[in-house]
Backbone as a printed PyTorch tensor [residue, N CA C, xyz], in Angstrom:
tensor([[[ 28.8020,   9.4940,  -4.3620],
         [ 30.0600,  10.5170,  -4.3850],
         [ 29.3780,  10.6300,  -3.1430]],

        [[ 30.6090,  11.1810,  -1.7670],
         [ 30.4800,  11.0470,  -0.7110],
         [ 30.0300,  13.2770,  -0.2160]],

        [[ 28.7000,  12.7320,   0.4520],
         [ 28.3870,  14.7090,   0.4960],
         [ 29.2600,  15.1030,   1.6770]],

        [[ 29.5170,  16.5900,   1.3530],
         [ 30.6810,  16.9090,   2.7120],
         [ 29.7920,  17.5900,   3.0880]],

        [[ 28.4070,  18.0470,   3.4510],
         [ 27.3940,  18.3270,   4.1050],
         [ 27.4530,  18.1690,   5.5190]],

        [[ 27.4670,  18.3930,   6.6620],
         [ 27.6240,  17.9520,   8.2410],
         [ 25.8320,  17.9100,   7.9150]],

        [[ 25.9140,  17.0240,   9.7600],
         [ 24.4390,  16.7210,   9.5220],
         [ 23.4950,  17.8460,   9.7190]],

        [[ 23.8660,  18.8340,  10.9060],
         [ 23.4740,  20.0140,  10.6840],
         [ 23.1190,  20.8640,   9.5180]],

        [[ 23.7950,  20.7620,   8.5300],
         [ 23.6310,  20.8780,   7.0320],
         [ 22.8370,  20.5130,   6.0290]],

        [[ 22.8190,  18.8700,   6.8200],
         [ 21.6810,  18.2130,   5.8610],
         [ 20.4720,  18.4700,   5.6910]],

        [[ 19.5210,  18.8450,   4.1040],
         [ 19.2120,  19.0110,   3.9730],
         [ 17.5260,  17.9980,   4.4940]],

        [[ 16.1410,  18.5100,   4.1120],
         [ 15.4990,  17.1930,   4.7580],
         [ 14.2990,  17.5330,   3.7240]],

        [[ 13.4020,  17.0780,   3.9570],
         [ 11.8640,  17.3580,   2.8410],
         [ 11.1620,  16.7580,   4.1940]],

        [[  9.6790,  17.1660,   3.8350],
         [  8.9940,  16.9080,   4.7030],
         [  7.2030,  16.5210,   4.0790]],

        [[  6.5370,  15.4890,   3.9830],
         [  5.4860,  15.1300,   3.6950],
         [  4.2550,  15.3040,   4.8450]],

        [[  3.2340,  15.6280,   4.6580],
         [  2.3010,  15.2180,   5.7810],
         [  1.1770,  15.0830,   4.8820]],

        [[  0.4810,  14.0160,   5.4770],
         [ -0.6990,  13.3110,   5.5600],
         [ -1.8610,  13.3150,   6.2200]],

        [[ -2.9370,  13.3420,   5.9410],
         [ -4.0720,  14.1850,   6.5200],
         [ -3.7360,  12.9580,   8.5330]],

        [[ -3.2460,  12.0180,   8.4310],
         [ -2.8610,  11.5210,   9.9470],
         [ -1.1280,  11.1860,  10.5150]],

        [[ -0.3810,  11.3800,   9.2110],
         [  0.2970,  11.2620,   9.6440],
         [  1.8130,  12.0960,   8.7790]],

        [[  2.5860,  12.9010,   9.3260],
         [  3.7310,  13.4900,   9.0450],
         [  5.1140,  12.5250,   8.6740]],

        [[  5.7010,  12.9230,   7.7540],
         [  6.8750,  11.7370,   7.4950],
         [  7.8420,  12.9650,   7.2230]],

        [[  9.2710,  12.7950,   8.2100],
         [ 10.3590,  14.0550,   7.1840],
         [ 11.3440,  12.8100,   6.9060]],

        [[ 12.1250,  13.1260,   5.6620],
         [ 13.1540,  12.2350,   5.0370],
         [ 14.0160,  13.4350,   5.4550]],

        [[ 15.3890,  12.6060,   5.7780],
         [ 16.4390,  13.6630,   6.0220],
         [ 17.6840,  13.4000,   5.1660]],

        [[ 18.5970,  14.0510,   4.3240],
         [ 19.5020,  13.4170,   3.3420],
         [ 21.0550,  13.1300,   4.1790]],

        [[ 20.7040,  12.0900,   4.6570],
         [ 22.2240,  12.0270,   5.4010],
         [ 22.2550,  10.5250,   5.1290]],

        [[ 23.3400,  10.3970,   5.1160],
         [ 24.0730,   8.6310,   5.3570],
         [ 24.3890,   8.4480,   6.7690]],

        [[ 23.8230,   7.0830,   7.4970],
         [ 22.8750,   6.3900,   6.4040],
         [ 21.3720,   7.0150,   6.7230]],

        [[ 20.7030,   6.5440,   5.6620],
         [ 19.0950,   7.6510,   6.0670],
         [ 18.6610,   7.6420,   7.2450]],

        [[ 17.2710,   8.2320,   7.0300],
         [ 17.1010,   8.7280,   8.2780],
         [ 15.5110,   9.6920,   7.9940]],

        [[ 14.8900,   8.4120,   8.1910],
         [ 13.0840,   8.9950,   8.3930],
         [ 12.5490,   8.9060,   9.3690]],

        [[ 11.5250,  10.1610,   9.6460],
         [ 10.8940,  10.1910,  10.7470],
         [  9.3960,  10.4620,  10.1880]],

        [[  8.6870,   9.4130,  11.0840],
         [  7.0410,   9.3840,  11.0460],
         [  6.5730,  10.0160,  12.5230]],

        [[  5.2640,  10.7270,  12.5010],
         [  5.0260,  11.5400,  13.8940],
         [  3.4090,  11.4200,  13.0120]],

        [[  2.6950,  11.5350,  14.3170],
         [  0.9330,  11.4760,  13.7420],
         [  1.3980,  12.9670,  14.5440]],

        [[ -0.0770,  13.4240,  13.3430],
         [ -0.7810,  15.0870,  13.0610],
         [ -1.5690,  14.9560,  14.0640]],

        [[ -2.8610,  16.1810,  14.5190],
         [ -3.4920,  15.9780,  15.0230],
         [ -5.0140,  15.1800,  15.0940]],

        [[ -5.2120,  15.3490,  14.0380],
         [ -5.9810,  14.3960,  13.2060],
         [ -5.5860,  13.0300,  13.2940]],

        [[ -4.5740,  12.5310,  13.6660],
         [ -4.4640,  11.2590,  13.4720],
         [ -4.0080,  10.5370,  14.7500]],

        [[ -3.7400,  11.6150,  15.8290],
         [ -4.0960,  11.6270,  17.0720],
         [ -5.7680,  11.2540,  17.0030]],

        [[ -7.0590,  12.0390,  16.9230],
         [ -7.9310,  12.3960,  16.9540],
         [ -8.1850,  10.7130,  16.4590]],

        [[ -7.5910,  10.6610,  15.6760],
         [ -8.4770,   9.3660,  15.2160],
         [ -7.9960,   7.8720,  15.1750]],

        [[ -7.1960,   8.1760,  16.4690],
         [ -6.8920,   6.7120,  17.0870],
         [ -7.6940,   6.7460,  18.7580]],

        [[ -8.1580,   7.6960,  19.2680],
         [ -9.0960,   8.3860,  20.2490],
         [-10.5200,   7.4140,  19.3220]],

        [[-10.8350,   7.5800,  18.0620],
         [-11.8720,   7.8660,  17.7300],
         [-12.0620,   6.1340,  17.6840]],

        [[-11.0530,   5.1210,  17.2240],
         [-10.8460,   4.1650,  16.9540],
         [-10.7560,   3.4450,  18.3630]],

        [[-10.6040,   3.3360,  19.3830],
         [-10.7400,   2.9800,  20.8310],
         [-11.3010,   2.2220,  20.6790]],

        [[-12.9410,   2.7710,  20.7620],
         [-13.8680,   1.9610,  20.9750],
         [-14.4120,   0.8590,  19.9030]],

        [[-14.1110,   0.7490,  18.7680],
         [-13.7880,  -0.1590,  18.0130],
         [-12.6050,  -1.3350,  17.9460]],

        [[-11.6080,  -1.1370,  18.4370],
         [-10.4580,  -2.0870,  19.1910],
         [-11.1980,  -3.0410,  20.3130]],

        [[-12.0630,  -2.2580,  21.1640],
         [-12.4030,  -2.9240,  22.4040],
         [-13.5580,  -3.4820,  21.8500]],

        [[-14.3610,  -3.5040,  20.8840],
         [-15.4550,  -3.9650,  20.8460],
         [-14.8960,  -5.0000,  20.1610]],

        [[-13.8170,  -5.1730,  19.3820],
         [-13.1910,  -6.1790,  18.7150],
         [-12.7820,  -7.6610,  19.6150]],

        [[-12.1240,  -6.5300,  20.7640],
         [-11.3770,  -7.9490,  21.6810],
         [-12.4180,  -8.5400,  22.5500]],

        [[-13.5200,  -7.5130,  22.7180],
         [-14.3570,  -8.4130,  23.1500],
         [-15.0200,  -9.4990,  22.3800]],

        [[-15.4690,  -9.2870,  21.4280],
         [-16.6590, -10.0620,  20.0950],
         [-15.8220, -11.2430,  19.3000]],

        [[-14.8540, -10.3220,  18.5870],
         [-14.1710, -11.2050,  17.8940],
         [-12.9880, -11.9820,  19.0710]],

        [[-12.5510, -11.8740,  19.7700],
         [-11.0440, -12.4440,  20.4740],
         [-11.9080, -13.0030,  21.9820]],

        [[-13.1360, -12.8420,  21.9630],
         [-13.5520, -13.0140,  23.6350],
         [-13.0300, -12.6660,  24.4700]],

        [[-12.3090, -10.8750,  24.3550],
         [-11.8240, -10.7910,  25.9310],
         [-12.6410,  -9.3800,  26.3400]],

        [[-12.7670,  -9.6650,  27.0120],
         [-13.3170,  -8.3820,  28.1960],
         [-12.6310,  -7.4220,  28.5340]],

        [[-12.8510,  -6.5070,  28.0890],
         [-12.6050,  -5.0290,  29.0230],
         [-10.4470,  -5.2100,  28.8250]]])
């Protein structure tokens, strides 16, 4: 059954994990938005050296 709610009236729900937040909007078509939280951004920064190491030692690419 179609909803009579306008997009501005559509309800939404939010889930937050340690590194990612997920917003789900009750719209047609469905819409879900993901975003990194501050710990998620910090995790990405912490993992950058591991990515560099992998490119150099596993893939054989320097820098």
